[in-house]
N, C-alpha and C positions, 0 to 999 in steps of 0.2 A: 439838391439831391447828392452833387458829388462828395460831399463832406460824410454821407450816410454809406455811400458805396464801399468808399474808402476806410470805413470805419473799422476798425482792429475787431471791436465788440460784434460787430453785423456778422462778418465771417467766422467768427468763435460759435456763432448761433447757428449759420447755416452748417459748419461741419459738424456741430452737435445733432443736427437733425440727420444728415447725411448719413452718420455712426447708426442711428437709432433705426432709420430705414434700411440700410443695404449690408451692414455686418452679418446678419443671417445669413444673407443669399451669398455674400463672399464666401463665408465659413464653410457652408453645405455644398456649395457648387461644385467644388472639386470632389466630394464623394460621390454625388449624384453622378459626374462625369466619369469617373472609375467605376460607378455601381457598386459602389459600398451600401449596405443594408437594403431596406424593403424596396425592391425593384418597381419602377413606375415611368409610364411613355412619357409622363411629362414632369416638368421640373416643380410646378404648382402641386402635383399629386406627391410627387416625393418630399414637398414640405409637410404636407398634409398627414402622412403616412408616419413620419419622422418628429412630430410636436415634441414628444418629450426632450429630444435634443437642444429643440429651439429654444424651450423654457431654460435650460441649463447655460445656452449662450446667450441667452439675456441676462440672466444673474452675472455672469463675467463680462457682459459688456458693460451692466452700469457700474460693476467693481472697477473695471479699466476708468469710463468715464469719469467717476469720483476721483482715482487716483489722478488724472490729470487736471481736474479743479485745484487739488491739493498742491500739486504741481506748480500751476498757474500763479497760486497765491504765493509760494514760496519762493519762485525762481524769477518772477517777472515781475514789473512794476506796472501794472496793469490794473492793481488791484490793490487798496488801502489796505493793509496788514493790522487788525485790533484782533483783542483777544476775545475769545467767545463767550456770551452772558446769556443764560437761560434764567427768566424769572418765573415767578408762580403765575403773574399779571398774564403770561404766556397760553396757560392752560384759560384763564378764562378769556381772552379772545377765542380760542380755539372753539370752546363750548359758543360763545355767541354766533360764532360764524357758522357753524351747524345750523342754528337756528334761522340764521337770516338766511343759508342755503334753501332750507328746504320751505320756507315762505317766498322767496323771490321764485324759486321755480316755480312753485305751484299759480302764484299769482299770473307769470308768464303764459305757463300752458293755459290756464285759464282764459287769460284773453286771447289766445289762440282759439279757443272755441267759441267764443263771444262774436268773432271775427268769422266764424265759418270755416276756420281750418282744424280740420283732425288729424293734431301729431301721432306718428308712428309709436307706440310703445313696444315694439318688438326691442327684445334684448339687445344692446348694440354688441359689436364682435369685440371691442375692447375689454366690455365686462366678461362675455363668455370666455375670452382670452384668460381673463383672469380667474375664472370660477374652473378652466382646466388645470390651469397653474397650480391652483391650492390642492387641486386633487393628486396631482403628480408629483411634486417635490415640495418637502418642507422648507426649501428656500424661497419662497414666495413670501414667508412672513417677512423675511429681513428685505425681501424685493419691494414688497408693495407698502410697507409701514417705515423703513429707514431710508433706502437706496433711492427708491422714485423720490419721496417727495424732497430730501435733500439735493437731488441732480435736478428736478423739475422748476424748483424754486429758484435756485441757481441760475439756470437760464431763462427761464419767463420771466423773474421778477429783477432780480439782478442784475443780469443781462440787460434785458429791454426797459425795464422801467429806469433801473438805477443808473445805465449808462445810454443808451441809445436815445431814450428822452429824459435825460436829466434835468433838461430847463423845461419840460411839460410832463409832469408828472404824471398828470391825470388823462392826459392822452395815451400816456404811456401803458397804464392800467389797462384802458379800453383795446388797445392794441394787444398786450398782452394775453386778455382776455379771451380777446376773439382767435387768435392764435391758439392758446391752449386747448380752446373747444375745439377749432377744428384739426387739431393734429390728433387728438382724441377720438375723434368719430371720421378720421380718413379712412380707415380700412372698411366702412360700412356706416354710410351715414343717416342718420336719423335724427328728426328736427328735436325731438325732444331731448335726445342723448346730448345735441348739441348747446342745446339750452343750458340744459343741467350743468356742463362742464366747460362753459364760459360764465354762468354765473360762480360758480367756484374760482374760476381764473380771476374774476373782477373781485371779488373778495378777499381772495391772497393777494392782491396789487392791491388792494385799499389799507389791509393791514401792515402791509409793507411799509407803505409809505407814512400812513398814520403813525405807525410807532420807531420807521428809520433804521429796524433790524431785521436783518432776513431771518433770524432764529425764529420770531414770532411766526411768519408764513411759513417754515418748515415744520414749527409745533402745528400749527392748524391744520396745514395740509395731512402731516403724518396721523391727526387724531382722527380726522374726515376718513383717510384709507383705512385707518384699524375699524372704525365704526363700519365699514362697506365690507371688510372682511369676514367680521363676525357676523353681518348678516347671510353672506354667502355661505358661511359655516353651518 
């Protein structure tokens, strides 16, 4: 346990989660405190009515995290430096994972029905935010298709599977899949959404371990987000 607590990679991942959760609050709270913008009696209400600002903060937040990832690769010895390689086979993996995602998600939800469980098919808040983001700013395409896949695959697959569980990669796949699913439904839990995101996380982890290349899981993630974006549009 001690070796995990003192692990640099674990704290990098925790710092990432904290940045994703708290940066919008840290940026907007001073404006709320000074009474800038639309007035609200509560800070949660202030966040709600200033959603466009939140989405721009999300974009620049992810951009800053991407620069931090690049800096970690260039100026630290935490990661092995190698040339970026993209293959046509990566697109094949992406298409295969899309089919597997739909099949596995449908099977798991069908199993829940057989067990007498009724999944909540309410649109998860994560997806609702994505729909609003698309409507409010053109930056959503860059954020959803490029920035999010690169950043999430780096932290959930490279950090968790590739480093925290490098000796037990298949355990890492399970852990990263569950954490990936949990993080994506933390704003509003539904069992159906948790299953869908967890299945995605497991598949991205599998293809990362199978190919030994993060580029493959990034492309698979990006294609998955592109299909979801086209559906929303």
